[in-house]
N, C-alpha and C positions, 0 to 999 in steps of 0.2 A: 401389609401392602406398602409399597413405596409411595411416597407422596407424589402427586402429579406436579410436574414442574410448571412454574408460572411463566406465562408468555409475556410479550411486550405489553406494557400498560397495565401490569398487575397492580394490586392494591399496595404492594410494598414499594413500588417504584415512585420516586418523587414526581409530582406534577407541577408544571409552571403555573404561577398565579397570573391573574389578568395583567398586572403591571409588568410582568416579565416578557410578554409577547411583543416582539418588535412590530412597528408599523401602527400608525394611529387609526387606520380604518379597519383593522382586523378584529372581528368579534367572535368570541367563542360561543358554541352552541350551548343552550341551557341544559344543564345536567340535573335531572330530577333528584330530589332528596329521597332517601330510602323509604320514608313513609308514603310519599307520593307515588313512588314506584310500586310499592306493595298495593296501594289502592288501585293503581292502573292495572296491575296484574289481576286483581280480583274482578275488576270490571270486564277485562278480556275473558276471564274464565267464565263469567256469567253469560257473556255473549255467545261463547262456544256452546255452553249447555243449552241456551235458548234455541240455537240452530239445530242441535242434535236431538234434543229431548222435547217432545210436544208438551203443551201445557198440562194435559190430563195425566201425564206420566211423571211429572216433576216431583211430586211429593214422594211417590214410590222410589224414584231415582235417588233422591236425597237420603232416604232411609237405607236403601240398598247399598249405596256407595259408602255410607258411614259404617254400616255393619260389615261390609266386605273389607274395608280398611282395617278395622279392629280385628277381624278374623285373620287377616294377613299377618298382623303382628304375632298372633298366636301360632299360626301355621309355620311361619319362618323361624320361630324360636324353638320349635319342637322337631318337626319331621325331617329336616335336612340332616339331623345329627343322630337319629334313632339307630340306624344300622351301624354306624361307626362306634357309637357308645356300646351297643350290644356286643359287637365283636371285639373291639379294642379294650374296653374297660371291664366288661362283664364276661368276656370270653365265650360268647354264644356259639353253639354248634351250627352246622348248616341246617339241621332240622328246625332249630329255634328261629333262625333267620327266615326260613321258609314259612313258619307260622306267622311271623310278623308281616311278611309280604302278602300272605293269603288272607289275613284277618278281615280287611274290608270286604273281601269278596264272599266270605261266609255270610256277612250281613246282606249282601246283594242277593244271595239265594232266597232270602225271605221277601224280596221286593214285591212279588206278586201278591203276597198276603198283606203287606203294608198298603199296597194300592187298594186292595179290597177294604181294608180297615178304614181308609180315609175316603172311600167312595161316597159322594154326596155330603161330605162333612167339610168344615173349614180346614184349609190346608196349613195356615200359618201356625197353629198350635203344634202340629206334627214337626214342623221345622224347628220351632223354638225348643220344645222339650227334648227332641233328639239331640240337638247341639248342646243343650245344657247338660244332659246326661253324659254325652261323649266327653265333654271337656272336664267335667267333674271327675270322670274316670281317669283321665290323664293326670289330674292332680294327685291321684293316689300313687304316682311314681315316687313320691317322697318315701314310701315304705318299701320300695323295690330295691333290694340290696344285691340280688343275684340275677342271672340271665333269665331264669324261668319266670319269676314274678314280674320282671320288667316286660318280658314278652307278653304276658297275660294282660297287664295293664294297658300297654300300647294297643294290643289286639282288641281288647274289650272296648276301648274308646273308639276305635275305627269301626267296629261292628255296629255299635249303637248309632254312630253318625250316619250310617247308610240309610236309616229310616227316613231321613229328610229328603232323599233324592227325588222320588216321584212327586212329592208335594212341592218341592222347589220348582220343578219344571212347570207344573200347572200354574203356580203363582206368577212366574216370569211371563208365561204366555198370556196371562190375563192382564198384567199391568203395563206391558210394553207393546206398542203396535208392531205388526209384522214387518212393515216396510223399513223401520228404523231400528229394529231389535238388535241386529248385529253390532251397529255402531254404538248404541247405548250400552250394551253389555261389554263392549271393548273398553269403555271408560271405567266401569266398575271393576272389571278384571285388572285393568292397569293400576287402579288404586290398591287392589290386593297385592299386586306385585311390588309396588313401591313400599308398602308396609313390610312385606317379606324381606325385601332388600335390607331395610333398616334393622329389623330384628335379627336377621341371620348374621349380619356383620357384628352386631352387638353381642349376640350369644356366642358366636365363634370366638370372640375375644374373652368373654366372661368364663367360658368353660375351661380356660387355662388355669383358673384359680378358684372357681366356684363350682360345686357339684351340680349335676343335672337334677338332683333331688330337691334343690331349691328353685332352680330356674324353670323347670317344667310346670310345677304348681302355680308359680307366679304368672306364667304365660296362659295357663288354663283359666285363671280368673279373668284375664282380658278377653279370652274366647267366650266365656259365659256372658260377659257384658255385651259382646257382639250379638249373641243370640237374643238377648232382651231388646236390643235396639231393633233388630230385624222384625220382632213381633209387632212393631208399629206400622209395618208396610200395609198399604191398602191402595185400591184403585181410586183415583181422584176424578170425579165426574166434572165435565165442563158445563157451562151454562147452556140450558136448552136441551141437554141430553138426559134421557131417562136412565136412571141407574139400572144396571143389570143385576138380576138375581142369579148369583153364581152357584149358590148352594141349594140342594134339594130340600124339601120339607122333611122333617124328622119322620122316619119310618116307624110303623108300629112294632112293638116288642114281639120277638119271635123266640121260639124254643132254641136251646143250644144245638139240637140236631138239625133244625131247619137252617140255622145260621151256618153250620158246617157245610150243609149241602149247597147253600148259596155261595159260600166262599169257593168251594171246589168247582162250581159251575162258572164262577167269575174267572178262576185260574184257567180252566179249560178253554173258555172263549178267548182269553187273552193270548194263550199259546196258539190258538187258531189263527192269529194274525199272520203267523209264519206260513200258513197254508193259503190264506186268501189274498195276501199282499205279496205278489211275486217279486216286485222290485225291492221291497223292504227285506224280503227273505235273503236276497243276495247281499244287500247292504249289511244285514246282521251277520251273515256268514263271513263277510269280509272283515268286519270289525272283530269278530270272534277269533279268526285265524291270525290276523295281525297282532291282536292283543295277546294271544297265546304265545306268540314268538317273543314278545317283549317280556312277558311275565316269567318265561323260562329262566331269564337271567337274574331275576331279583335276588335269589339267595347266593348267586355266584359273584355279583358285582362287589359286595363288601369283602369277599375272600380275595379277589384279585387286587382290589384297592388297598386293603390293609396288609395282607400277607406278602404280596409281591411288589406292589408299588409304594408301600409304607407311607400311606397318606396320613397327614396330621389334621386335627380339628380345624386349625386356622386355614389350611389349604382347602378343606371342604367348604369353609365359609367363603373363601375367595371365589372358588369355582361356582358355587351355588349363586352367589350374588351376581357374577357375570351372566349366568344363565337367566336370572330373574330380570336383570336390566334388559336383556334382549327380549324376553317374554313381554315385558311392559310395553316396549316399542312395537313388537310384532302384533299385539292385540289390535292396535289402531289399523294396521295394514289388513289383517285378516277380517276385522269387522266390516271394513268397506268391501273387501273381496266377497264375503258372504252375501252382503246386500246387493252388490252390483253384478256379481257373476252367478256362482252356484255353490251352495254348501256341499253338495256331493263332490263336485270337482275339487273343492278345498280339502275334503277328506282324502281323496286319491293323491293329490299332490303331497300332502303331509305324510301319508304312509310311505310314499316313495322317498321323501327326505329322511324319514326315520330309518330307512334301510341302510343308510350310511353310518349310523351310530355304532353298530356292532363292529364295523371295520376298525375303528380306533382302538377298541379293546383287544381286537386280534393283533393289531400292530404294536401295541404298547408292550415293551419288553421283548419283542422279537425283532422286527425290522427297525423299530424306533426305540429310543432309550426307555428304561424301566423307571419312568418318572410320572408322578401324578399330573404334571403340566402337559403331558402328551394327550391327556383326556380333555384339554381345554376346547378343541373344536367340537368334541362330542357334546359337551355341556352347552355350547352355543347353539348347536343344531337342536338339542333337546329343548332349549328355550323357544326357538322358532316353532318347532312342532307342537310344543305344549300349548301355545296360544292358538295355533291353527286348528289343532284337533278339538280343543275346547269349544271354540266358536262354530267351526264347520260341522262338527258332530251334532252339537245341540241344534243348529239351524236345520240340518238334514232331518233330524228326528221330528222337529216341528212340521217340516214340509211333508213328511210321510204321514203324520197324524192328520194334517188338514183340519177339517172341522170336527174330527172325532176326538175322543178323550185322550189328550196327550199323556196323562198320567199312566194309562195302560201301556202305551208305547215305551215310555221311559221305564216302567216297571219291568216290561219284557226285556228291554235292553240291559237293565240292571241285573235281571235274573241270569241272562246269558253271560254277563260279565262275572257274576258270582260263580257260575259253573267253571269257566276257564280259570278264574283266579283261585278257585279252591283246588284245582288240579295242577296247573302249570308250575307253581313254585315248588311243589313237592316232587314233581318230575325233574325239575332243575336240581333239587337237592339230591335226588337219586342219581342224576347224571354226574354229579361231583364224585360220588363214591364209585360209580362205574369207571369214570375216566382215571381216577387214582388207582383203582384196582388193576387196570390194564396199562398203567404207567403212561397215560396219554395227557397231553396238555389241556388245562381247563379251557383254553380258548376254543377248543372244538365245540363247546356248548354254544358259543356265539355264531358259529357257522350254521348250526341247526336253527338257531333263532333267526338268522338272516333268511333262511329258506322259507320259514313260516311268514315272515313279514312280506317278502316278495310275492308269495302266493296270495296273501291278503290284498295286496295292491292290484293284482290281476282280477280278483273277485270284485273289487270296487269298480273297476272299469266295466265289468259285465253288468253290475248293478245300475250304473249310469245308463248303459245302452238299453237295458230292459225298461227302465223308467221312461226314457225318451220314446221307446216303442209304444208303451202303454199310453202315454200322453197323446201320441199321434193317432193311435187307434181310437181313443175316446173323442178326440177332436173330429175324426172322420164320421163317428156315429152321431154327432150333434146335428139336429135338423137345421137346414138352411133357413135364414130369415126370409 
């Protein structure tokens, strides 16, 4: 990237000393020395945290934000480059790219069983061991010399990492108060993005002369350290408040058959949420349909970027960093939006924004030049939507769960995510062969994707209306005081 030009008053520009200022009565303002400025910045940061994070959540926040920052270093060093390395360096086929894209969703198919396994147990160990296992698996990329082993290593790491999802949702609900949860999460998510920006820029440069076989294992070590840091998270009680007992007493030992029956009963009751919670049913269908449209493109994006737009690793780095910068800033906006407005409205707005992304891939190389820089607006919108969907979706899920077990709602959503994620990328790969066999442009796949995304947006509006109607009906049934 080109260096940013220095404006007036930059550090390279000479500054007049006090004796050079004409006029005896003119006094210069005091300029703080760097150490004093750093101290003042730290004090300001602490004041912001005190305003945003209540006392009983500060210990958890410090642990969470530290772990998220370290995890961001790992994530930014690995995943922005996986598809480009697989296609450009290892010559992966569309089917192999589809496997990499679908991998985390295979893990999500087991979410209901993970939720059952952690039911009534401490959630933190599930998060820690899942992340340790996932990041150790990524370290095995040192031994991956061809596309297939590389795909299996990356896929295996993502599958193992999904075990933590229901447990993490339950932990966050417990340690952060609902009224401020969106704004607190926006800070920790922004820390992740800042770390990703740094590591993505660094690795985008390093990949020019160092193999991924050395970079990915080094990043995985940082990721494993982040998992160990997160294991220290806990709810901090304030003075005069009785500690809550969040875990159930240990259950008596049962036979394997009885355990299987209990698990199947748990899964059946969790699936029953779709029947009993009408508003959530529409919400889940909306997210499923919108996500299906997004995932159709996952094996097609690297084909278009590498084969037609001839994108380079350093360009991936620049585009990804621009996206991450936008995401870091957008988290603060969407965190306040979720707390002050409605998380469901946030999901609907972000799905609508997301529908503009396929348009840039359709236009690149047709009405617009065949250049990776044409995708810059798509990356910027992806950054906005990434922050918005993350916070809005999570807030909506906690709203639907209410006082019920949020891990069940998260497990159900993860299961549905696994269903669509296990199917959509392979349908996208099949679309590549269909379009090529009929001598059609790959960009028609993005038209199909756009149709799914817009349908999901309509469903989200229906979900919002159904939830409003249910709330009005419940309010009408409440006895008058």
